N, C-alpha and C positions, 0 to 999 in steps of 0.2 A: 478438329475432331478427333484425330489419332491421340493428340495429348490428353483431350477429355477422357477418353476411354482408358488409357494408362492410369490416370489420376483416380478414376473410379475403381478400376481393378486393385490399384494399391490401397484404396479407402478400404475395398471390401476385405481384402487380405489383413489389412491390419485389425479391422474389427472381428474377423475371425480368430485371429491369433490371440487378442486380446481376450475374447469369449472363452478361448480354451486354458487360460491361466487360471489356476485354482482360486477359491474364494479367499482362502487364507493369505494367500501371495497378494491378491487385490486390495484387500482390507490393511495390509502392511504398508504397501505403497501408498494408498489413500491416506493413513494417518502421517505417514511421513511428508507427504505434499502438504497436508492440513498444518503440520508443524513449519514446514519448510518456507511456505509462501509468507506467513506474516513475520517470520524470523529474517527472511531476505529483505522484505519492505523496511522492517524496523532498521535492519544494518546499514541499508542504503541511507535511509533517513538521517541515522546517526553520523553515518561517515560523511553525508554531505554537510551536516550542521557542524561537526568537527572541522572539516576542511574550511567551511566558511569562517567559523570562529578563528581557526589559525590564520586565515588571510586578514580578518579584521585586527587581530592583534599586531601582526607584522606591519599593516598599512598605519595603525596608531602610532606605534614605536617608531617608525620612520618618519612620519609626519613631525612628531616632536623633534626629531634629530634636525629635519629640514628647517623647521622653524628656528631652531638655535643657529644653524648656518646662516639662515636668512638675516637674522638679526646682526650677526657679526659682518655680514656683507654690506648691509645698509650703513653700520657704523664706520666702515672704512671708506665708504663712498662720501660720507659727511665729511670725514677728515681730509680726502683729496679735494672736494669740492671748497670747503673752507680755506685749504692751503692756496688754491687757485685764485680765490677771492682776495685773499691778502697780497697776492703777488700783484694782482692787477690794481689793488688801493695802494700800493707802496709808491711813495713820491719820487723817491731816487731812482727806482726802477723805471718809473714813467718819464723822468727827466733824461735817463741815459737811452732810452730806446728812442725819444724824440730828438735827439740831437742832430742839429742841421749844419754841422761842420765836423771836420775830423779834430779831435780832441788832441790836446796835448799830453805828455807823459805824465806831468803832476795831475791832470784833469783825470786822466784814466786810472792813476792810482786812488784819487778821492772817490771816484765811482766805485772802484774794487772794494774800498774800505766800506762803504755805504750801501749800495745796490747789491753788491755780490754778497757781501756778508750777512746782509739781511735775508738773502734768499738761502744762504747755507744754513743760517741760524733756523729757519724754518723747517729744513730738512732734518737738522740735529735734533729738533724737538720732537720729531715724528719719526722714530727710527725705522717704522714699517715701510716708509716711502723709499722707494728704490732711486727714483731720479726727480729732480726739478729743472726744468729746460725750458728757456725761451728761444724761439726762433724768429728772426726779424729780417726784413727786407731792406732796411735801412743800411746804405752803404757807409755811413758815418760810425755804425756801432760795430766795435770791435769784438771778436770771439774772445770769451774769457771761460775756459774749460773748468769746470764740466757744466755751466749754466747757461751761458750767451753763445748762440750758434747763429750762422747764417741760415735763411730761410731756404737756401738753395740745396742744403743737405737734406731736405724733406720733400721737395716737389714731386719725386718719384713715388712716393708712397700712395696707396690706393686711397686712403682717407684725406689727402690733403685737400682735394677740390671741394670736398664735402664740407669739411671744417671751414674753409675759407668762405663759402657761400652761406653759411651759417653763423652770422655775427651773434655775439650774445647767447648762443646755444652750447651747452655742454654735450661733448660726444664722447662714448664710451668704446673703445677699441680693444678688441682682445688679440694679443700677439703670441706666437709661438716660441720667440726667443727675444733676447735683449742685445740687439746689434750695437757695436762699437762705432759712434758717428765719426770718430778720428780715423777709421779705416774706410777702404774702399768697400762700397756696399754690395759688391758683386762677390765679394769674397765672404764664404759662410761665416757666420757668428760662431765664436767659441763659447759663448754663455748660451745653453738650449733652455734656460728656464723661461717659462712663459709668464708674461705679466698682462696687466689690465691698466690700460691707459686712459686718463681723462685730458681730451684735446678741447681747447676753448680759443677762440679768436680774441685778441687784444685789440681794441678800438678805443683809443682817449678821446679822440674827436668823431663826433657821429659821421659814419659813412667813410670814415679814412682807416684803411688797414694798417696797423703799426706790427703786430708779431702774433704768434700763435706760442700758447702757453701749454706744456705737457707735463703732467704729474703720474709716475708710474709706481705701480705696487706689483711684486711679484705674485704669481698664483697661489704659492704654498702660504702666502701671508694674507691674501686677499680671501681666499677660499680655503680657511684653516682645516677643517675636516676634510674636503673633497680630495686635498692633496697631502692628507697625512698619511705618512708611512705605516701607522697603527692600523691594520686592516682585519677583519675578522675572516676573510677568505671567502665567505659566504654573500657578501654584498660589496658594492663599490659605489661612491658618489661620484657624479659627473656634472659638467656644465656643457650646454648644447648653446651655442651663440645665435645670433638671428641668421646667419649664413648656413645654420646646420652643421657647423664643425663640432666635434665633441672634444672637449678639453678635460683630461683625466690623467691619471697615472696609467701610461700605456704599456709600462713593462710588467704589469703584475699577471700572474696566472690566470686571475679571474678574467680579465679584459681578453685575453688571448683567446679564451674559449668563447666569445661572445662576438656576435657579428651585429653592429651598430644599425645595420638597415631594419633590424627586427624590430626596433622600437622608434627609429627615427621617422619612419612613414606613420605610424600611428601617432607620435607626437605632433607631427606636422598637420594632422587632420583634426586635432583636438583644440579647440579654442578656449577651453575652460582654463580659469587661473589655477588650478589645481586639481590633483585627483589620483586616480590609480588605474592601472590595466594590466592584464597577463599577455605574454607573448611567448612563443618558442622559438629558440635559435639553436641551432646544430644538435637537435634532438633534445635539448634541456629547457624546461619550462623555467620561466623568470617572472617576477612581479615588478613592475616598475610604478614608484611612487614620485611624482613630481610636484614642483612649485614654480610659477612663473615669476620672474624677477622683471617687473614691469620697466623699471628706469634703466636697466640694463639692456632691455629688449632681448633677453635669454631665459632658457629654463634650466632650473637645477633640479637634478633627480637623483633617485637612489635605486639601483638595481639590484633586486635581492633573488638569489638562487633559491628555488623551490624544492630542489633535489632533496635536501636534508628533511625539510617538513614532509615531503611526500614519502620519503624513506619511514618517517616515524609513523605516519598514517597507514602505509602497506604493513608495517609491522604489526600495528594494532589490529588490522584487518586479518592478517594472516592468523593472528593468534586467536581471534575471534572465529574464523573459518574453521580452524583446528578444534575450537571448543565446539562447535556446532557439529562437525562431524563426528566427534566422539558422542556427543548427547544423541545425535540421530541413530548411530550404531546401537547405543545402549538401549534407546526406543525401539528400534527394530527387534533387537533380542527379546526386550520384555515382551512386546506386543505379540511377537511368534508364540511364546508360551503361554500367555494369557488366551490368545484366540484358540491355541490347542485346547485349553480347557473349555472354552465357551462353544466350540464346534465340535466337540466330541460327541454330543446327542445327534448333531446334524449329520455327522458321518455314519452313526449308527442307523439314521433314517436313509441315508444314501445307500447302504448295504442293503436296507429292506427293500429299497425299489429294485435293487438288482435283482434280488429274489423274486419279486413280482415280474419282473420282466422275464425270468427264466422259467415262469409258470407256476411257481409256488405260491399259492394264496391262503393256505392254512397255517399260519403262525402268528404269534402276537409281537408287539414292538415293546421292548424292555425300555420305555421312556415314560417317566412319570414328571408331575409338577406342571406349572404352568409357563408363561413367557410364550414367546413366538414358535420356538421350535417345540414345546410341549403341545400348543394348541396345533401345530402342523401335524404332530404324531396323532393327535386324537382324531383329526379329519382324515388322516391316513387310515387310521383303524376303521372309521365308519365308510371310507371308500373300499376297503378290502371287504367289508361287510356286505357293502352293496353289490360288489362284483360277484360274491358267491351267490347272492340272491339273484341277479341277472343271469348267471349260469345256469341255475336252476330253473328259471323261468324260460329262458332259451331252450332248455332241454324239453321243458314241456311244451312250448310252443312249436319246436321240431316235431313232436310226436304228434301234436294236434294237425300239424301241416300235412304230415304222412296220411292222417285219417281223412283229412279234407281232400287229399288228392286222390284217394281211393273213392270217396264219395263223388268226386268231380268226374271222376272216369266213369262211375256209375250213371251221373245225370248225362254224361255226353251220349252214352249208349243209349238211355232212354229219349234224349232229346232227337236223335236221328228217327226214332219212331215216331215221335210227336211231328217233327218237319214232315215225313213222308205221309202221315195221316192228314195233316192240314193240307198238303198239296193235293191229296186225292180229292178231299172234301171240295177244295176250290175248283178244281176241273169239273166235279159234279154240278156245282153252281153255275158255272158258264154254261155248261152243256145245257141246264135247264132255263138258262137266260135270267139267272137270279145274280145279277151284277153287283147289287149292294153288297149282299152276302158274301160274293166272291172277294170284294174290295176290304170288307171287314176281315175275312181270313187272310188277306195278304198283311194287313195292317198287324193282326194278332200274330202272325209268324216273324214280322219284323221285329216286334217287342220281344218274342222268346230268342231270337238271335242275339238282339242287344244285351238281354239278361244273361244268356249263358255264354255269350262269347267274351269272357272277362280276360283278355291278354294283358291290359294295363289299367292301373287304378285312375288314368287321366284320359279324357278325350277332348275333342274340339268342341266348342259351342254349337257348330252346325249338326254334329252328331247326337248331340242331347237334344237340340230343337227337332230333330228328325224323329227322334224316340217320342218326343211329347206329341208330335202330330199323330205318330200310330195310336198312342194312347187316346187321344181326343177322338179319332176316327172309330175306335173300338167302342169309346164310352157314348158316343151318339147314336149308336144302336140301342143302348140300353133307355138313354134319355130323349128319343125321337127327335134328333138333331136340334137339341137345345144349347149345345156348346159351340161357341165360336173362338176361334184362337187367332189373335192379331199379334203381328211382329212388326217390331220397331227398331230393328237391328241394322247399323251401318255395314257395309260388305266388309270394311277393313277389320271387323271384330268376329268374323265367322271363324277364325283360327285361334281364338281365345282359349287358352288351356284352363281347364276345370276339372274338379273330380267327378267320376263316372256315377250318375244316378244322383245328382245332386240338385237338379231342378225338377225332375220327374215328381219326386214326393211332395214339392211345394205346389206343383198343379194338381197332383191329387188330392192334396189337401183343399184347395180352392173348389176343386168339383165336388168333393165330398162335403163340404160345409158352406159353400157359396151358393149353391142352387137352391132356389126358393121352395119349389114343390114340383113334384113329378106329374100333376097333372095340369099345372097351369100353363099358359102360352109365354111366360117370360123367358128369354135367352139369357144365358149366362156368358157374358164377354170377359175372356181372360186375355191379358195383353202382357206380352213379354219384351221389354225394353232393355237395351244394354248402351252404355255410355262411359266415357272415360271421367272420372272425379277424383281431384286432387291426386293424380298419379296413380289412381288404382282403377280397377275394372269393377263397375257397379251395374248389377244385372237385376232388375226389378221384376215380379209377377205380380199383377194388378187384377183383381176381378170386382166386377159390380154386384157382388151377391148380397148376402144377408149381413155379413159384418160380424163383429164382437161387440159385446158389451165391455165396459171398462174394467169389469172384475173378471171376466173371461181372458181380457187381453193380458192382465197382470198375472194370472194364473199361467198362461202361456209362458210369457217371458221367464216366469220363474221356473217352469219345467225346463226350458231351454237352456238356462245358465245355472241350474243346480249342480252340486258336486255328485259324483257317482255314487258315493255312498248313501247320500241323503235320498238320492232318486230311487237307489235300489229298496230302500227303506219303504219310500213312499209307493212304489210299484207294488210290493207284496201286500200293503194294507189297503191299496184302493185299484187293485187289478181289474176289476169289473168297468169301472169308470174310465180307465185307460184305454180299454178296448175300445169304448164307445168313442174314443179319440180326444186325447189330451196333450197332443203336441210331441208324441214320441218319433214321430217321422220328422218334423222339423228339428227335433233336438238331435237326432244322429246326424243329419246333415250339418248342423252347426257344429257338432263335435269333431266330425271328420274334417271340416274346412280348418278349424282351429289346429287340429293335430296335423295336417299337413303344412299349413302356412304361419301359424301363430295366433294368438289370442286376440291381436288388433283386426282380424278378419273375421267373417261368419255373418250371421244372419240378423237383420232387424225388422221387427214386425210392428205395424200400424194398422188401425183400423176405425170405422165408423159405424156404429150398429145401425143396421137396415140400409146401409149405403155401399160400403166397399170395404176391401182388405188388402193390403200391399205388403209384400215380403221382398226385401232388398238382400241380395247377395253380395257380400264385397270381397273381391279377390286380388291378388297381385295382376299386373298387366303384363301377361305372358302369352307367347304365341306357340301353338304345338302344329306340327306338320304330319299328316296323316290321320287316319282314323283310330277308334278305341274299340 
């Protein structure tokens, strides 16, 4: 709750502070935002498109490079596989490996001239090959360096068991170095050149192990581009074997800044044969473009640093931001001067309003022409004129009020005399036991008090009904008790607020025009109902009197809703007829109700000739405590 209150207070203070900013400043800020938002969105779109285009170009160029390298690799693999097949197919080699006895010296020399020379000839014809070696477990075969070796020299290699258990299958092995087989394998090799080895079991008789052939090629020949010393410094090619080992030039500055774990995890999760992805290593963004070497069980990839492309994009972005800032500043200055010219008339109007606030209403505004400001100035002139007229009218009303107060004081003095006189007459009637006359005088006194005691323009419905009851009691003396007042008013509506003397003229109109004849026996029943209708208070006065013809009803409605000027003209022309009764009382009530509450409220009259008349008063549903 406390946080909500603080946010509401902050919001209110922000709105108040924004409202205090001059219009010219707000317009300038609005124009800047109107220009800035699309420019920023367009810039973001352009930067994103430029970035994606740059990445696509890098990926495309590197995919071409990988494809060339892949072609070279597969050519070398075919060369090595063809060499291995020629070795296995050589009959002299097969005879030597299958020797079943210790050979004589002349036999060894013969095999050296045939089998050995054949293998050396294969290697000399393929200068990219590093070694051609045969490892045999036949004790009758003597080692002839550097081709024929005892199988015992390789039994400790991790790949030995796998090759021996996969007859006829070519195995490709990656090695970090090329150890000398004539030396102890526990001593580190002097040649740190990595190599790719083709290993294949040799079996001349099905199911019988004869030897293992090994064909080697160094990394820099097998992967010519990957291990080339000619690098651009912004990218580096690498080989990742099936064990997840990275083979590349480790001594480059590019590789030293790179953590292989940044791309190895992603590469291991990706099962696609090729593609690209971005990753971050040691705070630098990189792009990895890769291709899968299915036959080698390895991945070939090129890692490209995005630092330089990002730098170019950032430079372009900064130049654009600088240009945008300059344009916005120019726009702000231009807008300021243009708005100064546009708002000049508005400032004149503002100063005129300040003069009005200081009490000066007698001046003219020096603003001509059309447009919103010109129209505003025109209406301001009309407002000044109306204010001056209202001031004159208020002065006149004040003078009339003073005169009315004097008359009211005089009436108050006269009313005391009338009250005392009526009280004396009432006492005389009671002494002479004329109780009907006493009650009539009591009702007449109540009417006088209600009429003369005007402390408020509003009364309760109960007070107005009491006044109507006094009026009916007085009028029954004149009409020999031919008037009956019926009330259908729920108790919750007795405190309904309504203008004083708003129902009595309606009841008086019913008595005056509803009673059929003074000599007849018919009783005029006047029913007053109150109910809530559509959220409003509806008070109806219904009589079962003579009613009105359709023409009379239309004339009455016309009189009630007529404009004042037309009504005054008609009143002067037909004054006699109006005195006989043409709806002046109902018109006055209707005008007062509309004046107090609005034109949606007022009187509605309906009638049927010879049957009844009903007047409905519509008011807001309001309660009033106390009397009037």
